[in-house]
SERO-4910 file (N, C-alpha, C, O; in steps of 0.05 Angstrom, whole numbers):
BEGIN
 pado doro    nc1    nc2    nc3   cac1   cac2   cac3    cc1    cc2    cc3    oc1    oc2    oc3
  Unk    A    165   -186   -347    139   -177   -357    118   -199   -353     95   -193   -349
  Unk    A    127   -224   -353    108   -246   -348     98   -244   -319     74   -249   -314
  Unk    A    115   -238   -300    107   -236   -272     88   -213   -268     68   -215   -254
  Unk    A     94   -190   -281     76   -167   -278     48   -174   -289     28   -169   -276
  Unk    A     47   -187   -312     22   -194   -324      7   -215   -306    -17   -214   -304
  Unk    A     22   -233   -295     10   -253   -277     -2   -240   -253    -25   -247   -245
  Unk    A     11   -220   -241      0   -206   -218    -25   -192   -225    -45   -193   -211
  Unk    A    -25   -178   -248    -48   -163   -256    -71   -181   -264    -94   -172   -267
  Unk    A    -66   -207   -267    -87   -226   -274    -97   -241   -250   -114   -260   -253
  Unk    A    -88   -235   -226    -96   -250   -202   -117   -235   -185   -109   -218   -169
  Unk    A   -142   -240   -189   -163   -230   -172   -160   -200   -166   -158   -183   -184
  Unk    A   -159   -194   -140   -158   -166   -131   -131   -152   -138   -130   -128   -138
  Unk    A   -110   -168   -144    -85   -155   -153    -87   -141   -180    -70   -126   -187
  Unk    A   -109   -147   -194   -113   -132   -220   -116   -103   -215   -112    -87   -234
  Unk    A   -122    -94   -191   -126    -66   -185    -99    -52   -178    -99    -27   -174
  Unk    A    -77    -66   -177    -51    -55   -171    -42    -36   -193    -41    -45   -217
  Unk    A    -37    -11   -187    -28      8   -207      2      5   -213     10     11   -236
  Unk    A     17     -3   -194     46     -5   -198     55    -32   -186     49    -39   -164
  Unk    A     71    -47   -202     83    -72   -194    113    -70   -198    122    -62   -219
  Unk    A    128    -76   -177    157    -76   -178    166   -105   -174    160   -118   -155
  Unk    A    182   -115   -194    192   -142   -192    222   -141   -186    237   -128   -199
  Unk    A    229   -156   -165    257   -157   -156    266   -186   -154    249   -205   -156
  Unk    A    292   -191   -152    302   -218   -149    295   -230   -122    288   -215   -104
  Unk    A    296   -256   -120    287   -270    -95    305   -263    -71    296   -267    -48
  Unk    A    329   -254    -75    347   -248    -52    342   -220    -41    355   -212    -22
  Unk    A    323   -205    -51    317   -178    -42    295   -180    -20    275   -194    -24
  Unk    A    299   -167      2    280   -167     24    258   -147     17    262   -123     20
  Unk    A    235   -157      8    214   -139     -1    200   -124     22    185   -106     17
  Unk    A    206   -132     46    195   -119     70    212    -95     78    204    -79     96
  Unk    A    236    -92     66    254    -70     72    252    -50     49    265    -53     28
  Unk    A    236    -29     53    231    -10     31    257      4     22    259     12     -1
  Unk    A    275      9     41    301     21     33    316      3     14    327     13     -6
  Unk    A    316    -23     19    330    -41      1    317    -42    -26    330    -42    -46
  Unk    A    290    -44    -26    276    -45    -51    281    -20    -67    285    -21    -92
  Unk    A    280      4    -54    285     29    -69    313     29    -80    318     38   -103
  Unk    A    333     19    -65    360     19    -75    363      0    -99    376      7   -118
  Unk    A    350    -23    -97    351    -43   -119    338    -31   -144    349    -33   -166
  Unk    A    315    -18   -141    302     -5   -164    320     16   -177    322     18   -201
  Unk    A    332     32   -160    349     53   -170    375     44   -183    386     58   -200
  Unk    A    383     20   -177    409     10   -188    405    -13   -208    424    -20   -222
  Unk    A    382    -26   -210    378    -49   -227    359    -45   -250    355    -64   -266
  Unk    A    349    -21   -254    331    -18   -277    339      6   -294    349     26   -284
  Unk    A    335      2   -320    339     23   -340    311     31   -349    297     14   -360
  Unk    A    303     56   -345    275     63   -352    267     56   -381    244     48   -385
  Unk    A    285     59   -400    277     52   -428    271     22   -431    254     15   -447
  Unk    A    286      6   -417    284    -23   -421    265    -36   -401    251    -55   -408
  Unk    A    264    -26   -377    251    -41   -355    225    -30   -344    215    -41   -324
  Unk    A    214     -9   -356    189      1   -347    168     -5   -368    171      1   -391
  Unk    A    146    -18   -359    125    -26   -377    100    -10   -369     91    -11   -346
  Unk    A     88      3   -388     63     17   -384     41      2   -398     44     -8   -421
  Unk    A     18      0   -385     -5    -14   -397    -30     -2   -386    -29     15   -368
  Unk    A    -53    -10   -396    -79     -2   -386    -94    -26   -377    -91    -48   -387
  Unk    A   -112    -21   -358   -128    -43   -348   -146    -34   -325   -148    -10   -320
  Unk    A   -159    -53   -312   -177    -47   -290   -162    -34   -267   -141    -44   -259
  Unk    A   -174    -14   -255   -164     -1   -231   -187      1   -212   -210     -3   -219
  Unk    A   -181      7   -187   -202      9   -166   -222     31   -174   -215     52   -185
  Unk    A   -247     26   -168   -268     46   -173   -263     73   -159   -272     94   -169
  Unk    A   -249     72   -137   -243     96   -121   -218    111   -131   -210    131   -119
  Unk    A   -206    101   -152   -181    114   -162   -189    138   -179   -197    136   -202
  Unk    A   -187    162   -167   -195    186   -181   -175    195   -202   -182    212   -219
  Unk    A   -151    183   -203   -131    191   -222   -135    177   -249   -124    186   -269
  Unk    A   -151    156   -250   -155    141   -275   -171    158   -295   -187    174   -288
  Unk    A   -165    153   -321   -179    168   -342   -208    161   -344   -224    179   -352
  Unk    A   -216    137   -338   -244    128   -339   -250    115   -312   -232    106   -299
  Unk    A   -275    113   -305   -282     99   -280   -273     70   -282   -281     56   -301
  Unk    A   -258     60   -263   -249     32   -261   -230     23   -284   -226     -1   -287
  Unk    A   -219     42   -299   -201     34   -321   -180     55   -323   -186     79   -327
  Unk    A   -154     47   -322   -133     67   -324   -106     55   -329   -103     32   -335
  Unk    A    -86     72   -325    -58     64   -330    -46     48   -308    -54     51   -284
  Unk    A    -27     31   -315    -11     15   -296     18     16   -304     24     21   -327
  Unk    A     35     13   -284     64     13   -290     77    -11   -277     72    -17   -253
  Unk    A     93    -25   -292    109    -47   -281    139    -41   -284    148    -31   -304
  Unk    A    154    -47   -262    182    -41   -262    197    -68   -258    193    -81   -238
  Unk    A    214    -74   -277    231    -98   -275    258    -90   -263    275    -79   -276
  Unk    A    261    -95   -237    286    -88   -223    302   -113   -217    317   -114   -197
  Unk    A    300   -133   -234    316   -158   -231    343   -155   -245    347   -138   -263
  Unk    A    361   -172   -238    387   -174   -253    380   -184   -280    364   -202   -284
  Unk    A    393   -173   -300    386   -180   -328    404   -203   -337    427   -205   -328
  Unk    A    394   -219   -355    408   -242   -366    417   -236   -394    407   -218   -407
  Unk    A    437   -251   -404    446   -248   -431    423   -253   -451    422   -240   -472
  Unk    A    405   -272   -444    382   -278   -462    363   -254   -464    346   -254   -482
  Unk    A    365   -235   -446    349   -211   -447    364   -188   -461    354   -166   -463
  Unk    A    387   -194   -472    403   -174   -486    423   -159   -469    435   -140   -478
  Unk    A    426   -168   -444    445   -155   -426    472   -170   -428    474   -192   -418
  Unk    A    491   -157   -440    517   -171   -446    540   -162   -428    562   -172   -431
  Unk    A    535   -144   -409    555   -135   -391    556   -154   -367    537   -168   -362
  Unk    A    578   -153   -352    578   -169   -327    563   -153   -306    566   -129   -304
  Unk    A    548   -167   -289    533   -154   -268    551   -150   -244    564   -169   -236
  Unk    A    552   -126   -233    571   -122   -211    562   -136   -186    539   -141   -181
  Unk    A    582   -144   -170    577   -157   -144    565   -137   -125    571   -113   -126
  Unk    A    547   -146   -108    535   -128    -88    554   -123    -65    565   -142    -53
  Unk    A    559    -98    -59    578    -91    -38    564    -87    -12    543    -73    -11
  Unk    A    574    -98      9    563    -94     36    584    -83     54    608    -90     52
  Unk    A    576    -66     72    595    -54     91    597    -72    116    579    -88    120
  Unk    A    617    -68    131    620    -83    156    602    -70    177    595    -47    175
  Unk    A    596    -85    198    580    -75    220    594    -51    233    582    -31    240
  Unk    A    620    -54    236    636    -33    249    635     -7    232    631     15    244
  Unk    A    637     -8    206    636     15    189    608     27    189    605     51    189
  Unk    A    587     10    190    560     20    191    555     35    217    543     57    217
  Unk    A    564     24    240    561     38    265    575     65    265    565     85    275
  Unk    A    599     66    254    615     90    252    600    111    235    600    135    242
  Unk    A    589    103    213    574    121    195    550    133    210    545    157    208
  Unk    A    535    116    225    512    125    240    521    146    261    508    166    265
  Unk    A    543    140    274    554    158    294    561    185    282    553    206    293
  Unk    A    574    186    260    582    211    246    557    226    237    555    250    241
  Unk    A    538    212    225    514    225    216    497    237    239    485    258    236
  Unk    A    496    222    261    480    232    284    493    257    296    479    276    304
  Unk    A    520    258    296    533    282    306    529    306    287    525    328    296
  Unk    A    529    301    262    524    322    242    496    333    244    493    357    241
  Unk    A    476    316    250    449    326    252    444    341    277    427    359    278
  Unk    A    460    336    299    457    350    324    468    378    321    457    397    334
  Unk    A    488    383    305    500    409    301    481    429    287    484    453    290
  Unk    A    462    419    272    444    436    257    426    449    275    409    465    266
***
């Protein structure tokens, strides 16, 4: 939540409607990885923060001109100090060979359609 608030307090970043915070080992340039991390690392009740603040003047979805809702998503691994008392599962990675085989199978399946 501190990072979300910090972003919304930095110049033009105050206009960001949605901020997603991930751990440093996540490749933020790979949208598939970020989407997977968000889907597996956040609990909506605990990790989504809604707030109001300045938004872009051109944002037609806001309730008032230049002022509207914002959403922050904490998709980081949780610590015991945050109330998370379970063990965090290890990240599973497939082998290159298995990945190539999966792509091969999926490409054949899509050709049949």
